[in-house]
C-alpha positions in Angstrom: -3.1 -3.4 0.0 -4.0 0.2 -0.3 -0.7 1.5 0.7 1.1 -0.8 -2.0 3.2 1.0 -4.4 3.8 -0.2 -8.1 7.3 -1.6 -7.2 6.0 -3.3 -4.1 3.1 -4.8 -6.0 5.6 -5.8 -9.0 7.9 -7.7 -6.5 5.0 -9.9 -5.1 3.7 -10.6 -8.7 7.4 -11.4 -9.8 7.4 -14.1 -7.1 4.2 -15.7 -8.6 5.8 -15.4 -12.2 3.6 -12.6 -13.5 4.4 -9.4 -15.2 2.1 -6.5 -15.8 1.7 -4.4 -18.8 -0.4 -1.1 -19.6 -2.2 -0.7 -22.8 -2.8 2.7 -24.5 -5.6 4.8 -23.2 -9.0 3.6 -24.6 -10.7 6.8 -25.9 -13.5 4.8 -27.7 -17.0 5.8 -26.1 -19.5 3.0 -25.1 -22.5 1.9 -26.9 -24.5 4.4 -24.9 -24.0 7.3 -23.0 -21.7 7.5 -20.0 -23.3 7.2 -16.6 -23.9 10.3 -14.5 -21.3 11.0 -11.8 -21.8 9.4 -8.6 -21.8 12.0 -5.5 -19.7 11.4 -2.6 -21.1 14.5 -0.9 -24.1 14.6 1.8 -25.8 17.7 2.7 -27.5 17.4 6.2 -30.6 19.3 7.7 -28.4 22.3 8.5 -27.1 22.3 5.0 -23.7 21.3 6.1 -21.8 19.4 3.3 -20.3 16.2 4.5 -17.8 14.2 2.3 -18.4 10.6 2.6 -15.3 8.2 2.7 -14.9 4.9 0.6 -16.5 2.8 3.2 -19.3 5.1 4.0 -19.9 5.6 0.5 -19.8 2.2 -0.9 -23.4 1.1 -0.1 -24.8 4.3 -2.0 -22.0 3.4 -4.9 -23.5 0.0 -5.2 -27.1 1.3 -5.6 -25.8 3.7 -8.3 -24.0 1.2 -10.1 -27.1 -1.3 -10.1 -29.1 1.7 -11.5 -26.8 3.3 -13.9 -24.4 0.4 -14.9 -26.2 -2.9 -14.5 -29.6 -1.3 -15.3 -32.1 -4.1 -15.7 -29.5 -7.0 -16.0 -30.5 -9.5 -13.1 -28.0 -12.1 -14.1 -25.3 -10.3 -12.2 -25.4 -8.9 -8.6 -23.1 -6.5 -6.5 -22.2 -7.3 -3.0 -20.7 -4.9 -0.3 -17.6 -6.8 1.0 -15.7 -4.0 2.8 -15.7 -6.2 6.0 -14.4 -9.3 4.3 -10.6 -9.9 4.2 -9.0 -11.0 0.8 -6.3 -13.8 1.0 -2.7 -12.5 2.2 -0.3 -12.6 -0.9 3.3 -12.9 -0.1 6.4 -13.6 -2.1 10.0 -12.1 -2.5 10.1 -11.3 1.4 6.9 -8.9 1.1 3.3 -9.6 2.4 0.1 -7.8 1.7 -3.5 -8.1 2.7 -6.6 -6.1 2.3 -10.3 -6.0 1.6 -12.4 -5.4 -1.3 -15.2 -2.7 -1.9 -17.7 -4.8 -4.0 -17.8 -8.2 -5.3 -19.7 -8.9 -8.5 -20.8 -12.3 -9.7 -23.9 -14.4 -10.7 -26.6 -12.9 -8.6 -28.0 -16.4 -7.6 -24.5 -18.1 -6.9 -23.5 -15.1 -4.8 -26.1 -15.8 -2.1 -23.9 -18.8 -1.2 -20.6 -19.7 0.2 -18.0 -17.2 1.2 -18.1 -13.5 0.1 -15.5 -14.1 -2.7 -16.2 -17.8 -3.6 -18.4 -17.2 -6.4 -17.3 -13.8 -7.3 -15.6 -13.4 -10.6 -15.0 -9.6 -10.3 -14.2 -6.9 -7.9 -15.1 -3.0 -8.1 -12.6 -1.1 -6.2 -13.8 2.4 -5.4 -11.7 5.7 -4.5 -13.6 8.9 -3.9 -13.3 11.9 -6.3 -10.6 13.3 -4.3 -8.2 10.4 -4.6 -6.4 8.8 -7.4 -6.7 5.1 -8.3 -3.9 2.9 -6.8 -2.5 0.6 -9.4 -0.4 -1.3 -6.8 -3.5 -2.1 -4.7 -5.5 -3.2 -7.8 -2.9 -5.4 -9.0 -2.6 -7.2 -5.6 -6.4 -7.4 -5.3 -6.6 -9.1 -8.6 -4.1 -11.6 -7.6 -5.7 -12.2 -4.1 -9.0 -12.7 -5.5 -7.8 -15.2 -8.1 -6.5 -17.5 -5.0 -9.8 -17.7 -3.4 -12.4 -17.3 -6.3 -13.7 -20.3 -7.9 -12.9 -18.8 -11.2 -9.2 -18.6 -10.5 -7.5 -16.4 -13.2 -10.8 -15.8 -15.0 -11.4 -12.9 -12.5 -11.3 -9.0 -13.1 -11.0 -6.0 -11.4 -12.7 -2.6 -12.3 -11.1 0.5 -10.3 -13.1 3.7 -10.5 -14.1 6.8 -8.6 -17.6 6.5 -10.3 -17.1 9.5 -12.3 -14.0 10.4 -14.6 -11.4 7.7 -13.6 -12.2 4.1 -15.0 -9.5 1.1 -15.3 -9.7 -2.6 -15.5 -7.1 -5.3 -14.5 -7.3 -8.9 -15.8 -5.1 -12.0 -16.4 -4.2 -12.0 -20.2 -1.9 -15.1 -20.2 -0.2 -17.7 -18.0 2.3 -15.1 -17.0 0.7 -11.7 -17.8 -1.7 -9.2 -16.2 -3.1 -6.2 -18.3 -4.0 -2.8 -17.1 -6.4 -0.8 -19.4 -7.3 2.9 -18.8 -10.5 4.4 -20.1 -11.6 7.8 -21.1 -15.3 6.8 -21.0 -17.2 5.1 -18.1 -19.6 3.2 -20.3 -16.7 1.7 -22.4 -15.0 0.6 -19.3 -17.9 -1.0 -17.9 -18.8 -3.0 -21.2 -15.3 -4.3 -21.5 -15.4 -5.4 -17.7 -18.7 -7.1 -18.1 -17.3 -9.0 -21.2 -14.5 -10.0 -19.0 -17.0 -11.3 -16.4 -19.0 -13.2 -19.0 -15.9 -15.0 -20.4 -13.7 -16.1 -17.5 -13.0 -19.6 -19.1 -10.8 -17.6 -21.6 -8.5 -16.8 -19.1 -8.4 -19.9 -16.9 -5.1 -21.4 -17.5 -4.0 -25.0 -17.1 -0.6 -24.1 -15.6 -1.5 -24.3 -11.9 2.0 -23.1 -10.8 1.1 -19.8 -12.3 -0.7 -19.0 -9.1 1.7 -20.5 -6.5 4.7 -18.7 -5.1 7.9 -20.2 -4.0 7.3 -22.0 -0.7 8.1 -20.3 2.4 10.6 -22.9 3.1 12.7 -22.0 0.0 12.5 -18.3 0.6 15.0 -16.2 2.4 12.6 -14.9 5.3 14.9 -12.5 6.9 13.2 -9.4 7.2 10.0 -10.9 6.2 7.0 -9.1 8.0 5.3 -12.3 9.2 3.3 -10.4 11.8 1.9 -7.9 9.1 3.3 -4.9 11.2 2.9 -2.6 8.1 -0.7 -3.7 7.6 -1.6 -3.0 11.3 0.0 0.3 11.1 -1.8 1.3 8.0 -5.3 0.1 9.7 -4.3 2.2 12.7 -3.4 5.2 10.6 -6.5 4.8 8.5 -8.8 4.7 11.8 -6.8 7.7 13.3 -7.6 9.7 10.1 -11.2 8.9 10.3 -11.5 10.3 13.8 -9.4 13.3 12.9 -12.0 14.0 10.0 -14.9 13.6 12.4 -13.4 15.9 14.9 -13.0 18.5 12.3 -16.6 18.2 11.1 -17.7 18.5 15.0 -15.4 21.5 15.1 -17.4 22.9 12.2 -20.9 22.2 13.9 -20.1 23.2 17.4 -17.1 25.7 17.2 -14.9 23.7 19.4 -12.8 20.7 18.1 -12.4 17.5 20.5 -9.2 16.1 20.9 -8.5 12.4 19.8 -8.0 10.3 23.1 -4.4 9.0 23.4 -5.6 5.2 23.4 -7.2 5.7 20.2 -4.2 7.2 18.4 -2.2 5.2 15.8 1.1 5.4 17.6 -0.9 4.0 20.7 -2.2 1.1 19.1 0.8 -0.2 17.2 3.9 -1.2 19.0 7.1 0.4 17.5 4.7 2.8 15.4 8.0 5.0 14.7 10.8 2.5 14.3 12.4 4.5 11.5 12.3 7.7 13.7 14.0 5.7 16.4 16.6 4.7 14.1 17.3 8.1 13.0 17.4 9.5 16.6 20.0 6.8 17.6 22.1 7.6 14.7 22.0 11.2 15.8 22.9 10.6 19.2 25.7 8.2 18.2 27.0 11.0 15.5 27.4 13.4 18.6 29.4 10.8 20.7 32.0 9.4 18.2 33.6 10.3 14.9 35.2 8.2 12.4 38.7 8.9 10.7 40.6 7.1 7.9 44.3 7.1 7.9 45.2 8.7 4.4 48.9 8.2 4.5 52.0 6.2 6.0 53.2 8.8 8.5 52.4 6.6 11.4 53.5 3.2 10.2 53.6 0.7 11.8 51.2 1.8 14.4 48.5 2.8 12.0 48.6 1.8 8.4 46.9 3.3 5.3 43.1 2.7 5.2 42.6 2.0 9.0 39.6 3.3 10.5 39.6 5.2 13.9 36.5 5.4 16.0 37.2 8.4 18.1 35.2 9.6 21.3 34.1 13.2 20.7 33.6 14.4 24.2 36.5 13.5 26.4 37.6 16.0 29.1 41.0 16.9 29.8 40.8 15.4 33.2 39.7 11.9 31.8 42.7 12.0 29.7 45.0 12.8 32.4 43.6 10.1 34.5 43.0 7.3 32.0 45.8 7.7 29.0 48.3 5.0 28.9 51.5 4.5 26.9 50.4 3.4 23.3 47.2 5.2 23.4 46.2 7.3 20.3 44.9 10.8 21.0 43.5 13.0 18.7 43.5 17.0 19.6 42.9 20.4 17.9 46.6 21.5 17.0 47.7 25.0 18.5 47.5 27.6 15.7 51.1 27.9 15.6 51.5 24.2 14.6 48.7 24.7 12.1 50.8 27.4 10.2 53.7 25.0 10.2 51.7 22.1 8.8 
C-alpha cells in the first residue's frame, strides 16, 4: 500500500462507499511538552553513521513510543507487526495489500489471536527523510477495519516520530477524517482518545464495509495477481541491497555489485511492461505511417476521411516486382512537380 497515491486510494474507498476529508491543521499544543525526536541514525564503533530504514528502526521506535508516549500507561501495548499482512482491499478494478508497522490495543488482549484481531489502532512510521503517505494511511485504516474486532472503531496514527503527525479515523457511516498536527503530544492525546472510544465509530450499517461483489464488477484489467505489489516488494528489496552496497563501499572502498538474480527486474516477470510498449510503438512508427485523406480529389477510390496505413521502407525493386493495377503508391514528388502544386 506504500505506493498508493491519493487518487488510487480514493477510488478504492469509493468502491466501499467512503469519502475522506481533511480538517484544518491542529496547532493547539498538548497537555504536556512534545516528546523528544526519535533518532533514525546509528553510529557504529568506527564512528560511521548508519541510517536506519523503517523496518530496521521500528523496534527502536516502539521502545521510544512506550517511554515517551505511553509513559507509565500499562493498559495499552504496542506490538511490532512489520511481518504481518493486512487484508487485501479491492474495488473499482483496483487492488492493494500491505503491512502495518506497529499495532496498538489492550495490552492483555493483544497477547491472544492474530496480530490485528484485537488491535484498535495502527502506528504507521516514516523515517525523517520521507513524507507521510496519505494514500497508504487511508488504505491501512480500511484494511484494519476489515480484520480487527473493532471494525470501523479503529484509527491510524502516521508519524516520523519527530515533527510530522497525522491521524485517520472513521467519522460516519460513509466518512473518513484526516487530521494534521503541529504538536506531537496533541496528536498522541487525540489518537489515544480515539482508541479509548471505538464504540462511538462502530456503525450499524454493515454494508459500509462491503465493496461490490467481484461477480458484479467489471474485472477487465483487474490485477488479480497483485503484479504491482510484487513489483513494489522487489523494488524495495533491491533498494535495500543498493543501500547496503553503498555502506560497504564507504567502509571498504569498493562497492560490491548486486547479483543479477537479486535484482528487481529478474524477480518479477514483465517488470518493464511499459517500456516494452513504448519500444514496440517506436518500432511500429519507423515501419508505417498513417495518412488521412483531406479532399475529394481521389473519389471514388478514396473518400474524405479515409485512413491509409503506409509502409515507410519500400525499395524501388520491391515496388517494381509487386505492384499491381489498382494499388495505391505514395512517393516523394520531384521538385518541378512540387513547384507546380
